[in-house]
C-alpha positions in Angstrom: 76.3 240.5 0.2 75.8 239.9 4.0 74.2 243.3 4.5 71.4 242.2 2.1 70.8 238.9 3.9 67.2 238.6 5.2 67.6 238.6 9.0 65.9 240.2 12.0 68.3 243.2 12.1 67.8 246.7 10.7 70.3 248.0 8.1 72.1 250.3 10.6 72.8 247.4 13.0 73.9 245.1 10.2 76.4 247.8 8.9 77.7 248.2 12.5 78.2 244.5 12.9 79.9 244.1 9.5 82.2 247.1 10.3 83.2 245.8 13.7 83.6 242.2 12.5 86.1 243.4 9.9 88.2 244.7 12.9 88.2 241.5 14.9 91.7 240.5 13.7 93.2 243.9 14.5 95.8 244.0 17.2 94.7 247.4 18.4 92.2 246.7 21.2 91.7 250.4 21.9 90.6 250.9 18.3 88.4 247.8 18.5 86.6 249.2 21.5 86.3 252.6 19.9 88.3 254.5 22.5 91.4 256.7 22.0 94.7 254.9 22.3 95.8 255.1 25.9 92.3 255.5 27.2 92.0 254.9 31.0 90.6 251.8 32.5 87.3 253.6 33.4 87.0 254.7 29.8 87.6 251.2 28.6 85.0 249.7 30.9 82.4 252.4 29.9 83.0 251.7 26.2 82.6 247.9 26.9 79.3 248.5 28.6 78.1 250.6 25.7 79.2 248.1 23.1 77.7 245.2 25.1 74.3 246.8 24.9 74.6 246.6 21.1 76.5 243.4 20.5 75.8 241.0 23.3 74.5 237.8 21.6 71.8 237.3 24.3 70.2 240.6 23.2 69.2 238.8 20.0 67.9 235.6 21.5 65.2 233.9 19.4 65.9 236.1 16.3 66.9 235.0 12.9 70.5 236.2 12.5 71.8 234.0 9.7 75.5 234.6 9.2 75.4 237.5 11.6 75.1 235.2 14.6 78.7 234.0 14.1 79.9 237.6 13.6 78.2 238.7 16.9 79.8 235.8 18.7 83.3 236.8 17.4 82.7 240.5 18.2 81.5 239.9 21.7 84.4 237.5 22.5 86.9 240.1 21.3 85.1 242.9 23.3 85.4 240.8 26.4 89.1 240.2 25.7 89.7 243.9 25.0 87.9 244.9 28.3 89.7 242.4 30.4 93.1 243.2 28.9 92.9 247.0 29.0 91.2 247.5 32.3 93.7 245.3 34.2 97.0 247.1 34.8 99.2 244.1 34.6 97.5 242.6 31.5 97.5 246.0 29.9 101.2 246.4 30.4 101.9 242.9 29.0 99.7 243.7 26.0 101.4 247.1 25.3 104.9 245.5 25.6 103.9 242.9 23.0 102.5 245.6 20.7 105.0 248.4 20.4 103.0 250.2 17.7 100.0 250.4 19.9 102.1 251.6 22.8 103.6 254.3 20.7 100.1 255.5 19.6 99.0 255.5 23.2 102.0 257.6 24.2 101.5 260.0 21.3 97.8 260.5 22.4 98.9 261.1 26.0 101.6 263.5 24.9 99.3 265.6 22.8 96.9 266.1 25.7 97.7 269.6 27.0 96.1 268.9 30.3 98.4 266.0 31.0 101.4 267.0 33.2 103.4 264.1 34.6 104.4 264.5 38.2 108.0 264.3 39.3 108.9 260.8 40.3 111.1 259.8 43.3 114.1 257.5 43.0 112.1 254.9 44.9 109.2 255.1 42.4 111.6 254.8 39.5 113.3 251.8 41.0 109.9 250.2 41.7 108.9 250.7 38.1 112.2 249.4 36.8 111.8 246.2 38.9 108.2 245.9 37.7 109.2 246.1 34.0 111.9 243.5 34.6 109.4 241.2 36.2 106.9 241.7 33.4 109.7 240.9 30.9 109.9 237.5 32.5 106.2 237.0 32.5 105.2 233.8 30.6 102.3 235.6 28.8 104.6 238.3 27.6 107.3 235.8 26.5 104.6 234.0 24.5 103.2 237.2 23.0 106.7 238.3 22.0 107.4 235.0 20.3 104.1 235.0 18.5 104.9 238.5 17.1 108.3 237.3 16.0 106.7 234.4 14.0 104.1 236.7 12.5 106.8 239.1 11.4 108.8 236.3 9.7 105.6 235.0 8.1 104.8 238.4 6.6 108.3 238.6 5.2 107.8 235.3 3.4 104.4 236.2 2.1 105.9 239.4 0.6 108.2 237.1 -1.4 105.3 234.6 -2.1 107.1 232.0 -0.1 103.9 230.5 1.3 105.2 227.2 2.6 107.8 229.0 4.8 105.1 231.4 5.9 102.8 228.5 6.9 105.6 227.0 9.0 106.0 230.2 11.0 102.3 230.6 11.4 101.9 227.0 12.6 104.6 227.8 15.2 102.7 230.9 16.3 99.5 228.9 16.5 101.1 226.3 18.7 101.9 229.1 21.2 98.6 230.9 21.0 95.9 228.9 19.1 93.3 231.6 19.6 95.4 234.5 18.3 93.1 236.4 15.9 95.7 237.8 13.6 97.5 234.4 13.3 94.2 232.6 12.4 93.2 235.3 9.8 96.7 235.3 8.2 96.8 231.5 8.1 93.6 231.5 6.0 94.9 234.0 3.5 98.4 232.3 3.3 96.8 228.9 2.6 94.7 230.5 -0.1 97.8 232.0 -1.7 99.7 228.7 -1.3 96.9 226.8 -3.0 96.8 229.3 -5.9 100.6 229.0 -6.4 100.5 225.2 -6.2 97.6 225.0 -8.6 99.4 227.1 -11.2 102.6 225.2 -10.8 100.9 221.9 -11.1 99.1 223.0 -14.2 102.4 224.1 -15.8 104.0 220.8 -14.9 101.0 219.0 -16.5 101.4 220.9 -19.8 105.1 220.0 -19.8 104.3 216.4 -19.2 101.8 216.4 -22.0 104.5 217.8 -24.3 106.7 214.9 -23.4 103.9 212.4 -24.0 103.6 211.4 -20.4 99.8 211.4 -20.0 99.8 209.6 -16.6 102.0 212.2 -15.0 100.1 215.0 -16.7 96.8 213.6 -15.3 98.1 213.5 -11.8 99.4 217.1 -12.0 96.1 218.3 -13.5 94.1 216.7 -10.7 96.4 218.3 -8.1 95.9 221.7 -9.8 92.1 221.4 -9.6 92.2 220.1 -6.0 94.4 223.0 -4.9 92.2 225.6 -6.7 88.7 224.5 -7.8 88.4 227.8 -9.7 91.3 226.8 -12.1 88.9 226.1 -15.0 91.8 225.6 -17.4 93.0 222.7 -15.4 89.5 221.2 -14.9 88.7 221.4 -18.6 92.1 219.9 -19.6 91.6 217.1 -17.1 88.2 216.4 -18.5 89.5 216.2 -22.1 92.3 213.9 -21.1 90.0 211.6 -19.2 87.6 211.4 -22.1 90.5 210.5 -24.4 91.5 207.7 -22.0 87.9 206.3 -22.0 86.8 207.4 -18.5 83.6 209.3 -19.5 82.1 209.4 -16.0 85.1 211.0 -14.3 85.5 213.2 -17.4 82.0 214.6 -16.9 82.7 215.3 -13.2 85.7 217.5 -14.2 83.8 219.1 -17.1 81.2 220.1 -14.5 84.0 221.6 -12.3 85.1 223.7 -15.3 81.6 224.9 -15.9 81.1 225.8 -12.2 84.4 227.8 -12.3 83.6 229.5 -15.6 79.8 229.4 -16.1 79.8 231.6 -19.2 82.3 229.6 -21.1 80.3 228.1 -24.0 83.0 225.6 -25.0 82.9 224.1 -21.5 79.1 224.0 -21.5 78.9 222.2 -24.8 81.7 219.7 -23.8 79.8 218.9 -20.6 76.5 218.5 -22.5 78.1 216.1 -24.9 79.6 214.0 -22.1 76.3 213.9 -20.2 74.4 213.0 -23.4 76.8 210.1 -24.1 76.2 208.9 -20.5 72.5 208.8 -21.2 71.6 211.8 -19.0 69.8 213.6 -21.8 67.8 216.0 -19.7 70.8 217.4 -17.9 72.8 217.4 -21.2 70.1 219.5 -22.9 69.9 221.9 -19.9 73.6 222.7 -20.3 73.4 222.9 -24.1 70.4 225.3 -23.9 72.4 227.5 -21.5 75.3 227.5 -24.0 72.8 228.6 -26.8 71.5 231.3 -24.5 75.0 232.7 -23.8 76.1 232.6 -27.5 73.9 231.0 -30.2 76.5 231.7 -32.9 79.4 230.1 -31.1 81.2 227.5 -33.3 80.8 224.7 -30.8 77.1 225.3 -30.5 76.7 225.1 -34.3 79.0 222.1 -34.5 77.3 219.9 -31.9 73.8 221.2 -31.8 72.2 219.2 -34.6 74.2 216.1 -33.8 73.0 216.0 -30.2 69.5 217.3 -30.7 68.4 217.0 -34.4 64.8 218.0 -33.6 
């Protein structure tokens, strides 16, 4: 775990960095700064100054930060963005218009403040505010932010139905509008992972169907696709290795046997299979290492007993 990483930070600061880094992708800038929704510009600036004393990367110059350095950079960049957005009246209005849930939370906080009593507004003031809202609605930044939110909403709908390719299309559209949008980037990573998992399972299924039809060439292509999409698909990796061995390609078979072992390190069958392939390739030391590990995991496993004396009769 990152909190256990040996770096020049005490445990309290590490926990604070991890907690704040987990919120970087949040759209609620008030929450990220640690101020109530609807906090004033002065409160925002004060919170930013306080956070900067803790999280400004320059504060840790020359220290060993390991993976925490990247986290600090992300945090401070987001803090600057939050301060600049919420302390500037026009940027703040554009941000709230693009994030209606945050605006609603800000209004709810304001409305529950007993000391808050809005003053009566003149017709001139109302007309001026109406004109300002219309002007903001035409603001290029607001138009972009609104479009990004539309694409995000569509992407989330597709993810809910596991339609990952459609979700990726909408996220790519959003990224073209705002390449630095934190939620878009975070969601793209997760969606691609989901898409890879689905593609891997689908390719593995097609491979088994091809094998049942006797089409080994098509099966092999599908199996390799399954492993490339998800290196942790140990079933596909092992099946690829077995098929390659049967086709006489021992070297590539060993490479996929190793992938299977890396994905499922406690699978004795995979270990013994890898050991056998390495032994046949003349790599006796590596072969014995993997076989010994198989013995350590389960000395009574049938594959251990079947191949043990044949490979190492001593």
